[in-house]
VMD Tcl script that draws the C-alpha trace (Angstrom):
set ca {
  {-7.79 -12.05 -7.90}
  {-11.31 -10.87 -8.29}
  {-11.83 -7.55 -8.28}
  {-15.59 -7.43 -8.32}
  {-15.59 -8.02 -4.70}
  {-13.78 -4.93 -3.59}
  {-16.23 -2.03 -2.37}
  {-13.45 0.76 -2.07}
  {-9.60 1.66 -2.26}
  {-7.52 1.76 0.73}
  {-4.95 4.57 0.57}
  {-3.14 5.75 3.90}
  {-3.22 9.27 4.92}
  {-0.09 11.23 4.00}
  {0.10 12.64 7.74}
  {-1.10 9.60 9.58}
  {2.04 7.62 8.32}
  {4.90 9.96 6.88}
  {6.91 7.15 6.29}
  {7.18 5.72 2.48}
  {8.00 2.02 3.18}
  {4.51 2.13 5.25}
  {2.24 4.22 3.69}
  {0.99 2.95 0.22}
  {-0.18 6.47 -1.24}
  {3.45 7.96 -0.68}
  {5.11 4.90 -1.87}
  {3.15 4.56 -4.94}
  {3.21 8.57 -5.46}
  {7.16 8.06 -5.81}
  {6.53 5.63 -8.88}
  {4.28 8.00 -10.85}
  {0.75 6.48 -9.21}
  {-1.82 7.94 -7.85}
  {-5.53 7.52 -7.31}
  {-6.55 8.49 -11.06}
  {-4.02 6.10 -12.35}
  {-5.50 3.44 -10.03}
  {-8.85 4.08 -10.86}
  {-8.01 4.41 -14.74}
  {-6.28 1.03 -14.71}
  {-9.07 -0.68 -12.85}
  {-11.90 0.85 -15.17}
  {-9.79 0.08 -18.34}
  {-9.71 -3.79 -19.10}
  {-7.34 -5.04 -16.72}
  {-5.24 -7.98 -17.13}
  {-4.12 -10.26 -14.40}
  {-0.80 -11.36 -14.86}
  {1.68 -13.23 -12.86}
  {5.04 -11.89 -12.07}
  {8.19 -14.18 -11.02}
  {8.92 -12.28 -7.67}
  {5.00 -11.26 -6.79}
  {4.55 -10.75 -3.40}
  {1.22 -9.49 -3.58}
  {-2.42 -11.07 -4.09}
  {-2.86 -9.62 -7.87}
  {-0.75 -8.08 -10.42}
  {-2.80 -6.39 -13.47}
  {-1.79 -4.73 -16.75}
  {-3.90 -2.23 -18.28}
  {-3.90 1.23 -20.25}
  {-4.84 4.81 -18.56}
  {-7.99 6.33 -19.89}
  {-6.60 8.09 -22.89}
  {-4.73 4.93 -24.01}
  {-1.51 6.66 -23.92}
  {0.15 4.77 -21.27}
  {0.16 1.52 -19.95}
  {0.63 0.32 -16.48}
  {1.34 -2.55 -14.00}
  {-0.22 -2.60 -10.57}
  {0.08 -4.54 -7.78}
  {-2.69 -4.91 -4.83}
  {-3.34 -6.61 -1.82}
  {-6.59 -7.18 0.11}
  {-6.62 -4.33 2.74}
  {-5.42 -5.35 6.25}
  {-8.23 -2.83 7.75}
  {-11.14 -4.36 5.73}
  {-11.72 -7.40 3.71}
  {-13.45 -5.82 0.94}
  {-11.11 -3.05 -0.02}
  {-8.50 -3.01 -2.43}
  {-5.16 -1.93 -1.35}
  {-2.59 -0.44 -3.80}
  {0.76 -1.43 -3.35}
  {2.84 -0.37 -5.95}
  {3.19 0.40 -9.63}
  {5.07 1.13 -12.61}
  {4.92 1.86 -16.69}
  {4.60 -1.83 -18.15}
  {7.36 -3.31 -19.00}
  {7.24 -5.01 -22.51}
  {6.32 -8.56 -21.91}
  {3.59 -7.11 -19.28}
  {2.23 -5.24 -22.24}
  {2.22 -8.49 -24.44}
  {0.34 -10.63 -22.23}
  {-2.36 -7.96 -21.89}
  {-2.25 -8.01 -25.98}
  {-2.49 -11.79 -25.94}
  {-5.57 -12.12 -23.43}
  {-7.35 -8.96 -25.36}
  {-6.62 -10.44 -28.63}
  {-5.46 -6.71 -29.77}
  {-2.49 -4.50 -29.92}
  {-1.82 -1.65 -27.70}
  {-1.13 1.15 -29.97}
  {-0.29 3.80 -27.27}
  {3.45 4.75 -26.26}
  {5.82 1.76 -25.58}
}
mol new
graphics top color blue
foreach p $ca { graphics top sphere $p radius 0.5 }
foreach p [lrange $ca 0 end-1] q [lrange $ca 1 end] { graphics top cylinder $p $q radius 0.2 }
display resetview
């Protein structure tokens, strides 16, 4: 997934769609992923990974700006506009996901595990 082709992040409005199953912002917030986390992950050396049950276009692992937390975030292209990136879900990166980031970056992540 080429992150450079996206011009904006597509977040649903909390009031427009109150059903968490359909609202990407509410779903992500439940997993501790907010707009700051998404912005930081996308700007802090994200590495695309493959997940066995991945049903989205892209999964990326990267630390937050403080390098205190490693995240795994899943994205799709927005159904609203083809140049918008739509966060789907995310979680604290698992050890195997962190190892993949380390393998690609050729260095160890020294943050919290």
